[in-house]
N, C-alpha and C positions, 0 to 999 in steps of 0.2 A: 528305318528304325524308329520301334515305340519309344518314348521316355517313359520310364514308371518311378512312381512315388507311394509313400503310404500316408496315410492319417485316421485317425480317430471318426472324424465325421466330416462325409462332404458336405456340402450346401450348394446344391445348383439354384442360383439367381441370388442378385445382390439388389434388390429393391429392399424397403425397410425390414421386412419380416428375416429375408435371408441376413441382413447386414447386424441387424438385432439379434438374434440366435448367435450369429459369430463372438460378438461382445459377451453376450452371456456365457457360453462356452468358454473363450479365452479368460473370463475371472474365473473361472474354476479350475485353469489349465488344464481344459481337455484342448486335442490340438484338432483344428479343423481349417478346411480348404474351401472356397468361395469360387465359385466358377461362373459366369457371364456371359452370355452371346453377345451381349453391346457391349459400347465403350460406356466409362464411366460418364461424359458428357451428354449419351444420347439417357442414361438411367436419371441424371440429374435433371433432363429436358422435359421430365414428363410431370406436366402439371397436374395435381390432385389434390383435394381437399385437406384439411386437415384441424378437425375438431378434436379433441385430445380428452377421451376419459380418463378420470385420476389414476386408473390401473395402468396407463399410457405412460403417463408423466412422472408415476415411480419408478415405472420399468427404466426411460431414459437416465432418471437419478440412478437407479441401482448400477449401470453400465458407466456412469462418469460423465454423462456427454448432455444433462441437463440445463448446465448453466445458461446456454443463450437462451434456451427456450424458455426458464424461467425472467431474463431480462429482455426479450423481445418479445416472446407470445402475451396472448391477450386474453386474459381470465373472465370467465363469463359465466354471471350468477342466473341469466334467464336469456327467454328468447320470444320474439313477439310473432305472433300469429293474425293475419289478416284476412278478412273474410267480406265481405259486403259494406264495405267500406269501412268494418269496425274493426279495432284492434284488442287482441287479449296476450295478455305477458303473461306467462309461466315462469314462474320467479321459481327458480329450480334450487335455487338457494336456500327459500324457505320450507318449500315443499319435499326436501330430501333430505333436511336437519343439515344445512351448509354445505352440499355437494356443488359442485363447479364443472365445469371444461375449460378447457384452455386452447387457443385459435390459435397454432403455427403451422405453419404451411407444410405440407410432406414434403416438397423438395428442400427446405430449411433443416427437416428432421435427419433426409437423406445424408445431404452435406454432413451436416455433426457428426451420423455415423461412419461415415465413409474417413473422415477426418480422425476422428478417434482408431480406425483400423489403421491407417497409412501409417499413424503415431507411433501404435506397437509393431510397425513392423510386421503384419501378420498378414497371410499369403492370399490374395482375390485375383484371380485372371478374370481379366476382360478378354472382350472379341475371342473369345473361344467358342470351333466353329462345331457344328456338326456334333452338338453333345448328345451324349447318350448315357442311361443306365441298365446296367447289367447285372444279373444274379444275385438281385436284392430279396428273391424268395429262397436263395439257401444261405450259408454263414460267408460265403464273400463276396460283398459287393463289390462295383466297381462302377466308377463314370470314366467315360471316353472323351476327347476333343480334340480338333485340330487347330495348331496354332504355328505359324511361323514357321510353314512346311513341312510341320513334325505331328505325328500323332501322340497322342498324352494318356496315360491312363491310372489311374485316381485308384488305389485299392483302400478299401475302408470299412468299417465296421457299422457303419450306417450311413443311410442319404437321408437328408432333407431335402425336399421337393418345395422349394421357395422360389417356384418360377414363374408364378402369375396365370393365368384361366390357360394360355393359350403354349402354356410351358411343356418340356420335353415327360415331364415326371409322369403326370397325372396319365398322359398320353399311351404310355408303356405300360400299365398294370392293364392285365387281358382286361377283355369286354366281361366275361364270366364274372370277373371276381370283386364288380363294383357297379352301385346303384347310382343313377343319376337323376336330379330332382331339374327340374327347371322351370321357369317362367317369364317370358320375352315380353317385355311391354311395348306398346303401341305409338310410342315416342320416345324420345330423348331429349338431353338436354343439352340448348346452345348455350355455352359458357363466353363470357370475356373478362380478361381481366386488363386492369387500367388503375394509373397511379394517378388516382382521385380520390379524397377522402369520402369515406364510406358513408352513405345514406342513413346511419345508424351506429351506435356503438354496439348493437346487442345484433344479431341475424332476425329477418322479417323472413318467415313463411308465408306467401300467397297464394289462396284460394281465389284464382278471377274466373269469370265465367270465358274470357280467352286464353285460361291456361294456369296452369302454374308458374311462380316465379321463387327468385329466390334472391334477397339482398344479402351477401355476405362480405367478406374483409381477408386479408392477409397481415396487413397492420392501422397504423391511423391514418396510413396516406396512399394505400394501395386497396384496391376495390376488385370483389372478385362477385360478377353477378348471371344470373341464368333465369332462361325464360324455356317454357315447355312449348317443345316442336315436333313435326310428325318424323316418323321415322324416314319419308322419304325427302324430310329436307337437306338440302344441301350450304355447307357453311359459305362456300364462296357467292351464294346468295344473298346475304348477310350484309352491307356495309354497315359502318360502325353507327351512321346515323339510323337506320333503319330497324338495329339492333335498341338504341337509347329511346326512339318513338314508340316501339313496343314495349318497352318495360314503364314508361311514364302509363302508357294506358292502361297496365293491371295495376298501378299501383293506386294509393286513396291521394287526397289533396295534400297532405302532410306530406309523403313521400315524393311524390312530384316537387314540390317546395323544397326538399332538401338536398334533391338530385342533382349533383355534381357528375358531369358529362367531359370526356376528353377521348383521346387518342387512345384502341385499344393495344396492350401488348400482346395478347393472343387472343384468340377465338375459335373455337374447337364444338364439335357436337360429342356429347357421350350419351349411347345408347342405354335403355336401364334394363336389367336384367336381376332376377332372384334364382339360384342354383347351389345344391348341394350338392357333392357325393360322399358317398358312404361303403364303406367306412374310410377312415382317412390313415390307415394302416396298412400297410401291404407287406408281410414279411419285417424285411430293415429298411423298409422306406416308408415315410412319413412326409403326409403333405399338410403344410400350413400355409395360410394368406388362400391368396385368390386361388391358388393351385387347386385347392379343397372347395370353397366355396367364395359365391360373389351375392353380392346385397345391392341392392337400389341404393344411391348415393344420399336420399331423403332422410334418413335415420343417420347420416353419418356413422356408422359401424364398421366399413369395411377395414382404416386400418386398424382399428382396436382390436378387433376381432385377429388379424393377421399378430397384433401384438401378445395376446391373451393365449392365442396356439402357441407362438414360441417359448412364453413364458413356462408353457406345461411342456414343453417339450425339453428346451432345457433342464428343466428339472428332472425330467422321468431320466433323461441321459446321464444328469451330475447322479444319480441313485445310483445306473447301473454302472457306470466307471469305478465310483468311490465305494461303494454298498455290494455290488455284485448283484442286485435285486432288479427284476425285468418286470413288477408290479409297476409302475408308472406306467414303463412304455404298455405292458399292455392294458392299460385303462386309458390310455392316450386320445383314443378315438371318441370312446364315449365320453370321456370329459370335455373333450372339445365341441362335441356335436350337440351336445346340450345346450350349452352358452350359445352356438350356433345358430338355431332353431329359434332359441328367442330372440337372437338379433333379428334372422330373418323376418320372423312373425311381426316384431315392431315395424321394420321395415317397409315390410309389405302392405302393412296396415296406414303406416304413414302418408307413404305414396297415394295407396287407395283413396285415401279422404282428402286429397289435397290436390290431385292431379285432374283435369277433365278426360275421360275416355271417352274415345269417339263411339263404341259401338253400343255404350250403357243405354243413350237417349234421356229423355225428361227425366222419366221416375231416377234414374244415377243420380240425375245432378239433385234434384230433391231429395233423397236418401244421404245424399254426401250434409247438404244445408241442413237435416235432421240432426246428424253427427255432430255436426261444428256448433252447433244451436245448445247441443246437452256439453260440449266441451266449454265452451263459454260461459256458460251458467255452473257447472257442476265442480268445487273443489272435489270433488273426487277423482273426476278423469282429468283433472289438471294434472294430482298429484302420479296419476298412471301415467301418463305422458313424462312428466318429467325424472321420473324415477326409471325408465327405459333410456330414455337421452342421456341420463349424465354415466349411465352403465351399472347394470347389476355387478354385484359380487362374482367375484372370479367362480364362487364353488358356490353361488346362489342354489337354495334349494337342493343339492347334491348329496343327498343324505341317502343310506341304508334302503330304509322303505323304497325311496325313488328308483334304487337301480334294482 
């Protein structure tokens, strides 16, 4: 026997994008059910970055979950770039007219959203097996899943695919209806998390002859470090001592002197890719976040793009249910993709600037040096990177002529 229920919006995926969309819709009194194939503990166990643009900070405040972020998050007005033993601080606050970013771990942000949803007694189904989406090309979309030995069906008006790159929603779109653009980078990031004092109070991006490195943090007492490694590398080949030694070799004397090492809490290797699918709407199915696009983490854009996707989508859904207008739904894909491609461009450029590409040879390294030399000495170049890093406004350049 199939258990049936109805809601206005079925959200597939209980990561940050799905949870944030759920809170935005709940605030507007729009019914939504979230369906997640993993356990809540598994979702919280995923280690991700957390550099939040102001638009993301504002969204968390809007749905009433920003208090802990403001209390524990670290506001950064700049970051450093290290190249050939020289440092260049990108003063985002000065170069962008007072803008900054907030360092707050994605795990903590997800926890805040989970707690708020639980406190409001909003429906979330975890450990939903065999999730499938149906009928989104017609007037009666449905989501089905299995749990506790029963098949469940959720009839809805719209489906929000917030289930990530490997989720079922994008995979359910007919191949002829979708165009995918992808670039796989020939390296990954080996990351280590440790309860140690960060090497600096701001992030340090490193271009080294040995490869890229990033010095980051989760709090004043918890550090997160990354080093570039080949895609063929295995995390089990890296002891803590080997990681710390490699990081030291990529830092300058100042960084080595300040580096505090300790046992790792977590180590993992993340591959890097640029990916976009077009469009992001298929009838009554809308893709948001990693379900529709992936950026390399160099530019810290993944979570922020997901947040702006659901901001645009929630506004369009509210317009539909409150005003009976589908103008926002019709424009959803175009609005989001213009911002997505700008972030993809910046993330690709920053990745290309800071990493060693094995097939580029000596000329590739010299071209990198030339661009970094320009960046280190040009106020205009620094302003460009600062403007993109803090995040472009939601509708930057979105005018009638551009359409």
